N, C-alpha and C positions, 0 to 999 in steps of 0.2 A: 460500453465504450461510447465516448462522445468526442466530437471535435468542435472547436470554436475559438476564435480570437487567438490563433497561434498556439493553442494548447490541445493536447490529447489527454483525455481522462479515461482511466481504466478502473473498474470496480470489480472486485472478486469477493464473493460471499460463499461461505461454506456452512454446513449444517453440523459442524463438530461441537465439541464440548466447551470451546472458548478458552480463555486464559492465555492466549498468545501475547507475547511481550517483545517488542523490538529491543534488541540489546541483551536478551537473556540467553544468548548462545543459539538462537534460532537462525534459520535462513533469512529471516526478515532483516537482520543486521547487514548481511551482504547485499541484499536488494536495496536497502536504504543507501548504502554507499554508492551503488551504481546510479541510483536515481539522483542523488545529490551531485554526482560528477557532471551531470548535464543540466544542472540548475533546476531539477524537478523537485517534487514534494511527495512524500509518502505519509499516509495516515493509517493507523491500525486501531480499530475498535473491536475488542474481543472480551466482552464480559464473561465471567464464569457462567457456564451453562449455555453459552453460545448465543447467536452465531458470531463468527469472526468475519469482519468486513475490512478489506484492505482497499484503499483508494490511492491511486498513483496519478499524478498530473505531470506531464512532460511537455516542455516547450518544443515547438517545431517551426520551421520556416518554409 
């Protein structure tokens, strides 16, 4: 987790098998909707074989 320039950045990494896809019926779709509702950004990198890394950037004042 990092703060700077009016943004909060959260990074979550797991040791799973990878293959997570935003919009494929996963909980990531709901999370993306919530992040976008506050003008945030969500990135998901999840190559087959892992790891999955999700990065969320949220604005704050």
